[in-house]
N, CA, C and O atoms as a printed pandas DataFrame, in Angstrom:
     atom_number atom_name residue_name chain_id  residue_number  x_coord  y_coord  z_coord
0              1         N          UNK        A               1    8.721    0.386  -20.110
1              2        CA          UNK        A               1    7.217    0.613  -19.881
2              3         C          UNK        A               1    6.505    2.233  -19.555
3              4         O          UNK        A               1    6.822    3.143  -18.788
4              5         N          UNK        A               2    5.649    2.088  -20.333
5              6        CA          UNK        A               2    4.915    3.459  -20.638
6              7         C          UNK        A               2    4.315    3.623  -19.073
7              8         O          UNK        A               2    3.677    2.666  -18.635
8              9         N          UNK        A               3    4.468    4.605  -18.365
9             10        CA          UNK        A               3    3.513    5.182  -17.178
10            11         C          UNK        A               3    2.142    5.589  -17.983
11            12         O          UNK        A               3    2.048    5.982  -19.146
12            13         N          UNK        A               4    0.931    5.339  -16.844
13            14        CA          UNK        A               4   -0.247    6.021  -17.281
14            15         C          UNK        A               4   -0.597    7.073  -15.980
15            16         O          UNK        A               4   -0.064    7.072  -14.871
16            17         N          UNK        A               5   -1.629    7.933  -16.470
17            18        CA          UNK        A               5   -1.775    9.284  -15.601
18            19         C          UNK        A               5   -2.889    8.356  -14.908
19            20         O          UNK        A               5   -3.620    7.477  -15.364
20            21         N          UNK        A               6   -2.757    8.811  -13.838
21            22        CA          UNK        A               6   -4.179    8.276  -13.328
22            23         C          UNK        A               6   -5.624    9.357  -13.234
23            24         O          UNK        A               6   -5.635   10.407  -12.591
24            25         N          UNK        A               7   -6.387    9.001  -13.757
25            26        CA          UNK        A               7   -7.379    9.762  -13.728
26            27         C          UNK        A               7   -8.653    9.359  -12.965
27            28         O          UNK        A               7   -9.134    8.227  -12.916
28            29         N          UNK        A               8   -9.279   10.859  -12.177
29            30        CA          UNK        A               8  -10.597   10.356  -11.493
30            31         C          UNK        A               8  -11.588   10.070  -12.498
31            32         O          UNK        A               8  -11.834   10.557  -13.601
32            33         N          UNK        A               9  -12.101    9.115  -11.786
33            34        CA          UNK        A               9  -13.339    9.214  -12.388
34            35         C          UNK        A               9  -14.646    9.772  -12.261
35            36         O          UNK        A               9  -14.977   10.353  -11.228
36            37         N          UNK        A              10  -15.499    9.622  -13.345
37            38        CA          UNK        A              10  -16.676   10.648  -13.153
38            39         C          UNK        A              10  -17.186   10.326  -12.521
39            40         O          UNK        A              10  -17.271    9.162  -12.129
40            41         N          UNK        A              11  -18.232   12.097  -11.858
41            42        CA          UNK        A              11  -18.863   11.576  -10.945
42            43         C          UNK        A              11  -19.961   10.999  -11.157
43            44         O          UNK        A              11  -20.166   10.839  -12.360
44            45         N          UNK        A              12  -21.198   10.408  -10.125
45            46        CA          UNK        A              12  -21.697    9.422  -10.177
46            47         C          UNK        A              12  -23.203   10.667  -10.363
47            48         O          UNK        A              12  -22.830   11.828  -10.193
48            49         N          UNK        A              13  -24.236   10.570  -10.570
49            50        CA          UNK        A              13  -25.537   10.912  -10.266
50            51         C          UNK        A              13  -26.099    9.917   -9.106
51            52         O          UNK        A              13  -26.159    8.700   -9.279
52            53         N          UNK        A              14  -26.497   10.551   -7.929
53            54        CA          UNK        A              14  -27.002    9.279   -6.994
54            55         C          UNK        A              14  -28.453   10.187   -6.510
55            56         O          UNK        A              14  -28.479   11.376   -6.195
56            57         N          UNK        A              15  -29.368    9.433   -6.550
57            58        CA          UNK        A              15  -30.632    9.636   -6.095
58            59         C          UNK        A              15  -31.211    9.229   -4.556
59            60         O          UNK        A              15  -30.637    8.432   -3.813
60            61         N          UNK        A              16  -32.644   10.043   -4.186
61            62        CA          UNK        A              16  -33.166    9.689   -2.963
62            63         C          UNK        A              16  -33.395    7.942   -2.955
63            64         O          UNK        A              16  -33.826    7.395   -3.970
64            65         N          UNK        A              17  -33.090    7.217   -1.823
65            66        CA          UNK        A              17  -32.983    6.137   -1.935
66            67         C          UNK        A              17  -31.799    5.582   -1.482
67            68         O          UNK        A              17  -30.960    6.276   -0.909
68            69         N          UNK        A              18  -31.607    4.072   -1.736
69            70        CA          UNK        A              18  -30.666    3.209   -1.687
70            71         C          UNK        A              18  -29.872    3.222   -3.151
71            72         O          UNK        A              18  -30.392    2.870   -4.209
72            73         N          UNK        A              19  -28.509    3.698   -2.996
73            74        CA          UNK        A              19  -27.430    3.715   -4.124
74            75         C          UNK        A              19  -26.156    2.686   -3.941
75            76         O          UNK        A              19  -25.519    2.683   -2.888
76            77         N          UNK        A              20  -25.895    1.990   -4.814
77            78        CA          UNK        A              20  -24.822    1.358   -4.562
78            79         C          UNK        A              20  -23.539    1.843   -5.471
79            80         O          UNK        A              20  -23.305    2.016   -6.667
80            81         N          UNK        A              21  -22.605    2.003   -3.794
81            82        CA          UNK        A              21  -21.535    2.879   -4.165
82            83         C          UNK        A              21  -20.200    1.818   -3.391
83            84         O          UNK        A              21  -20.282    0.885   -2.593
84            85         N          UNK        A              22  -18.937    2.528   -4.110
85            86        CA          UNK        A              22  -18.057    1.941   -3.343
86            87         C          UNK        A              22  -17.059    2.829   -2.995
87            88         O          UNK        A              22  -17.390    4.001   -3.171
88            89         N          UNK        A              23  -15.529    2.594   -2.397
89            90        CA          UNK        A              23  -15.005    3.746   -2.160
90            91         C          UNK        A              23  -13.914    4.161   -3.204
91            92         O          UNK        A              23  -13.116    3.425   -3.784
92            93         N          UNK        A              24  -14.063    5.433   -3.297
93            94        CA          UNK        A              24  -13.201    5.990   -4.335
94            95         C          UNK        A              24  -11.649    6.508   -4.252
95            96         O          UNK        A              24  -11.059    7.376   -4.896
96            97         N          UNK        A              25  -11.214    5.618   -3.187
97            98        CA          UNK        A              25   -9.786    5.310   -3.489
98            99         C          UNK        A              25   -9.270    4.123   -3.179
99           100         O          UNK        A              25   -9.901    3.405   -2.404
100          101         N          UNK        A              26   -8.201    3.747   -3.643
101          102        CA          UNK        A              26   -7.666    2.139   -3.460
102          103         C          UNK        A              26   -7.187    2.276   -2.090
103          104         O          UNK        A              26   -5.984    2.220   -1.833
104          105         N          UNK        A              27   -8.241    2.485   -1.042
105          106        CA          UNK        A              27   -7.437    2.595    0.307
106          107         C          UNK        A              27   -8.434    2.213    1.186
107          108         O          UNK        A              27   -9.565    2.145    0.704
108          109         N          UNK        A              28   -8.259    1.877    2.667
109          110        CA          UNK        A              28   -9.787    1.393    3.494
110          111         C          UNK        A              28   -9.635    3.156    4.244
111          112         O          UNK        A              28   -8.765    3.809    4.821
112          113         N          UNK        A              29  -10.816    3.314    3.872
113          114        CA          UNK        A              29  -10.806    4.854    4.565
114          115         C          UNK        A              29  -12.034    4.962    5.642
115          116         O          UNK        A              29  -12.784    3.996    5.503
116          117         N          UNK        A              30  -12.365    5.662    6.451
117          118        CA          UNK        A              30  -13.900    5.862    6.529
118          119         C          UNK        A              30  -14.641    6.151    6.397
119          120         O          UNK        A              30  -14.564    7.380    6.395
120          121         N          UNK        A              31  -16.158    5.649    6.139
121          122        CA          UNK        A              31  -16.895    6.066    5.186
122          123         C          UNK        A              31  -17.351    7.302    5.213
123          124         O          UNK        A              31  -18.090    7.646    4.290
124          125         N          UNK        A              32  -16.974    8.391    6.421
125          126        CA          UNK        A              32  -16.991    9.760    6.554
126          127         C          UNK        A              32  -15.732   10.539    5.573
127          128         O          UNK        A              32  -15.821   11.671    5.096
128          129         N          UNK        A              33  -14.967    9.920    5.480
129          130        CA          UNK        A              33  -14.014   10.481    4.026
130          131         C          UNK        A              33  -14.296    9.615    2.713
131          132         O          UNK        A              33  -13.775    9.956    1.651
132          133         N          UNK        A              34  -15.010    8.647    2.781
133          134        CA          UNK        A              34  -15.152    7.924    1.450
134          135         C          UNK        A              34  -16.222    8.696    0.877
135          136         O          UNK        A              34  -16.214    8.873   -0.341
136          137         N          UNK        A              35  -17.237    9.230    1.657
137          138        CA          UNK        A              35  -19.162    9.791    1.139
138          139         C          UNK        A              35  -18.665   11.396    1.824
139          140         O          UNK        A              35  -19.390   11.943    2.655
140          141         N          UNK        A              36  -17.658   11.889    1.463
141          142        CA          UNK        A              36  -17.582   13.346    1.899
142          143         C          UNK        A              36  -18.081   14.108    0.907
143          144         O          UNK        A              36  -18.515   15.228    1.175
144          145         N          UNK        A              37  -18.092   13.680   -0.223
145          146        CA          UNK        A              37  -18.622   14.658   -1.544
146          147         C          UNK        A              37  -19.963   14.569   -1.010
147          148         O          UNK        A              37  -20.527   15.663   -1.028
148          149         N          UNK        A              38  -20.583   13.723   -0.591
149          150        CA          UNK        A              38  -22.212   13.139   -0.394
150          151         C          UNK        A              38  -22.643   14.059    0.855
151          152         O          UNK        A              38  -23.824   14.367    1.020
152          153         N          UNK        A              39  -21.493   14.535    1.833
153          154        CA          UNK        A              39  -21.961   15.645    3.129
154          155         C          UNK        A              39  -22.982   15.137    3.570
155          156         O          UNK        A              39  -23.189   14.028    3.079
156          157         N          UNK        A              40  -23.942   15.563    4.504
157          158        CA          UNK        A              40  -25.305   15.180    4.832
158          159         C          UNK        A              40  -25.917   14.707    3.706
159          160         O          UNK        A              40  -26.716   13.865    4.117
160          161         N          UNK        A              41  -25.990   14.775    2.529
161          162        CA          UNK        A              41  -27.048   14.112    1.445
162          163         C          UNK        A              41  -26.895   12.505    1.721
163          164         O          UNK        A              41  -27.409   11.936    0.758
164          165         N          UNK        A              42  -26.395   11.565    2.648
165          166        CA          UNK        A              42  -26.525   10.543    2.868
166          167         C          UNK        A              42  -26.636   10.271    4.700
167          168         O          UNK        A              42  -26.076   10.849    5.631
168          169         N          UNK        A              43  -27.732    8.999    4.654
169          170        CA          UNK        A              43  -27.862    9.205    5.952
170          171         C          UNK        A              43  -27.041    7.677    6.895
171          172         O          UNK        A              43  -26.664    7.534    8.058
172          173         N          UNK        A              44  -27.049    6.813    5.738
173          174        CA          UNK        A              44  -26.914    5.279    6.109
174          175         C          UNK        A              44  -25.963    4.260    5.215
175          176         O          UNK        A              44  -26.107    4.208    3.994
176          177         N          UNK        A              45  -25.169    3.609    5.775
177          178        CA          UNK        A              45  -24.373    2.605    4.950
178          179         C          UNK        A              45  -24.403    0.921    5.511
179          180         O          UNK        A              45  -24.367    0.347    6.600
180          181         N          UNK        A              46  -24.470    0.633    4.415
181          182        CA          UNK        A              46  -24.548   -1.111    5.130
182          183         C          UNK        A              46  -23.360   -1.816    4.045
183          184         O          UNK        A              46  -22.949   -1.413    2.957
184          185         N          UNK        A              47  -23.054   -2.898    4.758
185          186        CA          UNK        A              47  -22.083   -3.198    4.019
186          187         C          UNK        A              47  -21.009   -3.967    4.941
187          188         O          UNK        A              47  -21.002   -3.805    6.161
188          189         N          UNK        A              48  -19.872   -5.031    4.111
189          190        CA          UNK        A              48  -20.076   -5.297    2.990
190          191         C          UNK        A              48  -21.139   -6.692    3.345
191          192         O          UNK        A              48  -21.380   -7.017    4.508
192          193         N          UNK        A              49  -21.730   -7.458    2.094
193          194        CA          UNK        A              49  -22.504   -8.491    2.378
194          195         C          UNK        A              49  -21.977   -9.835    2.692
195          196         O          UNK        A              49  -21.186  -10.116    1.791
196          197         N          UNK        A              50  -22.027  -10.512    3.298
197          198        CA          UNK        A              50  -21.791  -11.342    3.840
198          199         C          UNK        A              50  -22.886  -12.889    3.467
199          200         O          UNK        A              50  -23.739  -13.325    4.241
200          201         N          UNK        A              51  -22.548  -13.457    2.140
201          202        CA          UNK        A              51  -23.008  -14.629    2.013
202          203         C          UNK        A              51  -23.417  -15.745    2.930
203          204         O          UNK        A              51  -22.630  -16.059    3.823
204          205         N          UNK        A              52  -24.509  -16.353    2.817
205          206        CA          UNK        A              52  -24.512  -17.276    4.016
206          207         C          UNK        A              52  -24.972  -19.064    3.195
207          208         O          UNK        A              52  -24.613  -19.474    2.092
208          209         N          UNK        A              53  -25.825  -19.758    4.205
209          210        CA          UNK        A              53  -26.110  -21.058    3.291
210          211         C          UNK        A              53  -27.595  -20.418    2.292
211          212         O          UNK        A              53  -28.495  -19.627    2.576
212          213         N          UNK        A              54  -27.264  -21.238    1.024
213          214        CA          UNK        A              54  -28.438  -20.851    0.209
214          215         C          UNK        A              54  -28.575  -19.578   -0.522
215          216         O          UNK        A              54  -27.832  -19.043   -1.345
216          217         N          UNK        A              55  -29.839  -19.183    0.041
217          218        CA          UNK        A              55  -30.182  -17.210   -0.701
218          219         C          UNK        A              55  -30.045  -16.308    0.717
219          220         O          UNK        A              55  -30.371  -15.121    0.734
220          221         N          UNK        A              56  -29.483  -17.067    2.002
221          222        CA          UNK        A              56  -29.675  -16.017    3.320
222          223         C          UNK        A              56  -27.763  -15.179    3.266
223          224         O          UNK        A              56  -26.768  -15.408    2.577
224          225         N          UNK        A              57  -28.023  -14.366    4.195
225          226        CA          UNK        A              57  -26.930  -13.541    4.269
226          227         C          UNK        A              57  -26.839  -12.295    4.858
227          228         O          UNK        A              57  -27.973  -11.816    4.824
228          229         N          UNK        A              58  -26.258  -11.713    5.253
229          230        CA          UNK        A              58  -26.311  -10.377    6.087
230          231         C          UNK        A              58  -25.347   -9.487    5.749
231          232         O          UNK        A              58  -24.287   -9.881    5.265
232          233         N          UNK        A              59  -25.611   -8.134    5.972
233          234        CA          UNK        A              59  -24.767   -6.797    5.858
234          235         C          UNK        A              59  -23.885   -7.028    7.243
235          236         O          UNK        A              59  -24.384   -7.542    8.244
236          237         N          UNK        A              60  -22.633   -6.621    7.173
237          238        CA          UNK        A              60  -22.054   -7.311    8.261
238          239         C          UNK        A              60  -21.799   -5.971    9.298
239          240         O          UNK        A              60  -21.416   -5.953   10.467
240          241         N          UNK        A              61  -22.186   -4.831    8.349
241          242        CA          UNK        A              61  -22.037   -3.271    9.211
242          243         C          UNK        A              61  -23.218   -2.787    8.918
243          244         O          UNK        A              61  -23.961   -3.208    8.031
244          245         N          UNK        A              62  -23.449   -1.759    9.764
245          246        CA          UNK        A              62  -24.556   -1.008    9.309
246          247         C          UNK        A              62  -23.898    0.288   10.059
247          248         O          UNK        A              62  -23.393    0.217   11.179
248          249         N          UNK        A              63  -23.976    1.454    9.296
249          250        CA          UNK        A              63  -23.319    3.164    9.543
250          251         C          UNK        A              63  -24.058    3.937    9.561
251          252         O          UNK        A              63  -25.009    3.766    8.797
252          253         N          UNK        A              64  -24.050    5.008   10.292
253          254        CA          UNK        A              64  -24.989    6.449   10.170
254          255         C          UNK        A              64  -23.927    7.321   10.140
255          256         O          UNK        A              64  -22.837    7.122   10.676
256          257         N          UNK        A              65  -24.294    8.409    9.431
257          258        CA          UNK        A              65  -23.964    9.434    9.137
258          259         C          UNK        A              65  -24.140   10.499    9.830
259          260         O          UNK        A              65  -25.287   10.944    9.792
260          261         N          UNK        A              66  -23.133   11.251   10.662
261          262        CA          UNK        A              66  -23.318   12.080   12.004
262          263         C          UNK        A              66  -23.482   11.251   13.262
263          264         O          UNK        A              66  -24.077   11.613   14.277
264          265         N          UNK        A              67  -22.834   10.015   13.047
265          266        CA          UNK        A              67  -23.055    9.685   14.732
266          267         C          UNK        A              67  -21.443    8.796   14.481
267          268         O          UNK        A              67  -21.022    8.073   13.578
268          269         N          UNK        A              68  -20.792    9.357   15.952
269          270        CA          UNK        A              68  -19.669    8.629   15.572
270          271         C          UNK        A              68  -19.291    7.374   16.886
271          272         O          UNK        A              68  -19.814    7.214   17.989
272          273         N          UNK        A              69  -18.657    6.954   16.499
273          274        CA          UNK        A              69  -18.098    5.698   17.651
274          275         C          UNK        A              69  -18.588    4.594   17.188
275          276         O          UNK        A              69  -18.988    4.681   16.027
276          277         N          UNK        A              70  -18.722    3.356   17.804
277          278        CA          UNK        A              70  -19.486    2.175   18.046
278          279         C          UNK        A              70  -20.811    2.325   18.898
279          280         O          UNK        A              70  -20.948    2.660   20.074
280          281         N          UNK        A              71  -21.556    2.043   18.130
281          282        CA          UNK        A              71  -23.120    2.239   18.565
282          283         C          UNK        A              71  -23.821    1.063   19.086
283          284         O          UNK        A              71  -24.648    1.350   19.952
284          285         N          UNK        A              72  -23.706   -0.365   18.757
285          286        CA          UNK        A              72  -24.196   -1.423   19.107
286          287         C          UNK        A              72  -22.967   -2.388   18.450
287          288         O          UNK        A              72  -21.858   -1.985   18.098
288          289         N          UNK        A              73  -23.524   -3.901   18.379
289          290        CA          UNK        A              73  -22.598   -5.057   17.784
290          291         C          UNK        A              73  -22.282   -4.766   16.604
291          292         O          UNK        A              73  -21.104   -4.956   16.303
292          293         N          UNK        A              74  -23.026   -4.328   15.770
293          294        CA          UNK        A              74  -22.547   -3.888   14.412
294          295         C          UNK        A              74  -22.739   -2.735   13.712
295          296         O          UNK        A              74  -22.342   -2.427   12.588
296          297         N          UNK        A              75  -23.471   -2.063   14.599
297          298        CA          UNK        A              75  -23.625   -0.477   14.191
298          299         C          UNK        A              75  -22.588    0.476   14.696
299          300         O          UNK        A              75  -22.116    0.498   15.833
300          301         N          UNK        A              76  -22.395    1.007   14.014
301          302        CA          UNK        A              76  -20.887    2.278   13.955
302          303         C          UNK        A              76  -21.541    3.603   13.240
303          304         O          UNK        A              76  -22.323    3.660   12.290
304          305         N          UNK        A              77  -20.950    4.645   14.025
305          306        CA          UNK        A              77  -20.904    5.647   12.864
306          307         C          UNK        A              77  -19.929    5.674   12.225
307          308         O          UNK        A              77  -18.930    4.974   12.388
308          309         N          UNK        A              78  -20.265    7.182   10.736
309          310        CA          UNK        A              78  -19.718    6.902   10.233
310          311         C          UNK        A              78  -17.902    7.254   10.234
311          312         O          UNK        A              78  -17.212    6.889    9.282
312          313         N          UNK        A              79  -17.580    7.653   10.877
313          314        CA          UNK        A              79  -16.277    8.003   11.570
314          315         C          UNK        A              79  -15.321    6.233   11.900
315          316         O          UNK        A              79  -14.117    6.056   12.089
316          317         N          UNK        A              80  -16.396    5.263   11.856
317          318        CA          UNK        A              80  -15.501    3.936   12.313
318          319         C          UNK        A              80  -16.242    3.161   11.213
319          320         O          UNK        A              80  -15.630    2.115   10.996
320          321         N          UNK        A              81  -17.305    3.280   10.458
321          322        CA          UNK        A              81  -17.371    2.175    9.533
322          323         C          UNK        A              81  -16.131    2.393    8.549
323          324         O          UNK        A              81  -15.585    3.490    8.431
324          325         N          UNK        A              82  -15.738    1.248    7.853
325          326        CA          UNK        A              82  -14.473    0.848    7.184
326          327         C          UNK        A              82  -14.760    0.876    6.018
327          328         O          UNK        A              82  -15.238   -0.222    5.733
328          329         N          UNK        A              83  -14.726    1.854    4.734
329          330        CA          UNK        A              83  -15.117    1.387    3.370
330          331         C          UNK        A              83  -14.082    0.830    2.829
331          332         O          UNK        A              83  -13.294    1.711    2.485
332          333         N          UNK        A              84  -13.589   -0.522    2.514
333          334        CA          UNK        A              84  -12.717   -1.020    1.396
334          335         C          UNK        A              84  -12.542   -0.949    0.169
335          336         O          UNK        A              84  -13.580   -0.931   -0.494
336          337         N          UNK        A              85  -11.531   -0.898   -0.413
337          338        CA          UNK        A              85  -11.576   -0.606   -2.226
338          339         C          UNK        A              85  -12.200   -2.120   -2.651
339          340         O          UNK        A              85  -12.107   -3.068   -1.871
340          341         N          UNK        A              86  -12.734   -2.219   -3.744
341          342        CA          UNK        A              86  -13.033   -3.148   -4.451
342          343         C          UNK        A              86  -14.578   -3.850   -3.774
343          344         O          UNK        A              86  -15.186   -4.525   -4.604
344          345         N          UNK        A              87  -15.158   -3.762   -2.556
345          346        CA          UNK        A              87  -15.904   -3.853   -1.604
346          347         C          UNK        A              87  -17.494   -3.030   -2.585
347          348         O          UNK        A              87  -17.414   -2.056   -3.334
348          349         N          UNK        A              88  -18.707   -3.765   -2.261
349          350        CA          UNK        A              88  -19.856   -2.622   -2.772
350          351         C          UNK        A              88  -20.185   -2.293   -1.468
351          352         O          UNK        A              88  -19.835   -2.879   -0.443
352          353         N          UNK        A              89  -21.057   -1.067   -1.609
353          354        CA          UNK        A              89  -21.910   -0.607   -0.481
354          355         C          UNK        A              89  -22.891    0.175   -0.694
355          356         O          UNK        A              89  -22.838    1.152   -1.441
356          357         N          UNK        A              90  -24.151   -0.291    0.126
357          358        CA          UNK        A              90  -25.556    0.281   -0.155
358          359         C          UNK        A              90  -25.793    1.694    0.695
359          360         O          UNK        A              90  -26.055    1.687    1.898
360          361         N          UNK        A              91  -25.684    2.707    0.031
361          362        CA          UNK        A              91  -25.539    4.169    0.780
362          363         C          UNK        A              91  -26.985    4.702    0.648
363          364         O          UNK        A              91  -27.520    4.569   -0.453
364          365         N          UNK        A              92  -27.831    5.424    1.876
365          366        CA          UNK        A              92  -29.391    5.827    1.324
366          367         C          UNK        A              92  -28.865    7.197    1.619
367          368         O          UNK        A              92  -28.136    7.660    2.496
368          369         N          UNK        A              93  -29.545    7.725    0.488
369          370        CA          UNK        A              93  -29.370    9.332    0.047
370          371         C          UNK        A              93  -30.814    9.696    0.563
371          372         O          UNK        A              93  -31.899    9.118    0.499
372          373         N          UNK        A              94  -30.443   10.733    1.028
373          374        CA          UNK        A              94  -31.723   11.948    1.794
374          375         C          UNK        A              94  -31.769   13.023    0.014
375          376         O          UNK        A              94  -32.862   13.422   -0.388
376          377         N          UNK        A              95  -31.139   13.169   -0.381
377          378        CA          UNK        A              95  -31.485   14.082   -1.708
378          379         C          UNK        A              95  -30.394   13.830   -2.721
379          380         O          UNK        A              95  -29.222   13.517   -2.513
380          381         N          UNK        A              96  -31.092   14.053   -3.983
381          382        CA          UNK        A              96  -30.520   14.130   -5.047
382          383         C          UNK        A              96  -28.932   14.785   -4.958
383          384         O          UNK        A              96  -28.815   15.813   -4.290
384          385         N          UNK        A              97  -27.688   14.206   -5.626
385          386        CA          UNK        A              97  -26.365   14.747   -5.246
386          387         C          UNK        A              97  -25.209   14.020   -6.297
387          388         O          UNK        A              97  -25.430   12.881   -6.709
388          389         N          UNK        A              98  -24.363   14.521   -6.571
389          390        CA          UNK        A              98  -23.331   14.027   -7.511
390          391         C          UNK        A              98  -22.650   13.514   -6.069
391          392         O          UNK        A              98  -22.648   14.113   -4.994
392          393         N          UNK        A              99  -21.880   11.769   -6.509
393          394        CA          UNK        A              99  -20.842   11.455   -5.994
394          395         C          UNK        A              99  -19.302   11.401   -6.919
395          396         O          UNK        A              99  -19.138   10.979   -8.064
396          397         N          UNK        A             100  -18.266   11.998   -5.949
397          398        CA          UNK        A             100  -17.109   12.351   -6.918
398          399         C          UNK        A             100  -16.075   11.457   -6.165
399          400         O          UNK        A             100  -14.913   11.384   -6.567
């Protein structure tokens, strides 16, 4: 069996407002590590989406860049907000940037 070289995915252009992003690695990491390429360009992360009955649902956690620890019931600092592989998250971007 031939081994494949692992390649980094290309950078994504992110724009001011909400951008759909995922983990850049195949392991669970804190948002401050997952989105380090964005540094202070992002303010908030929400996810993962928990579907409810019919068309209802909610975001399991809300994370805030620049804050640490647990802020409220489902409100976390970026150091506590876990970004899981293969899950989608909405990230609020303050300024255009590259997500690598």
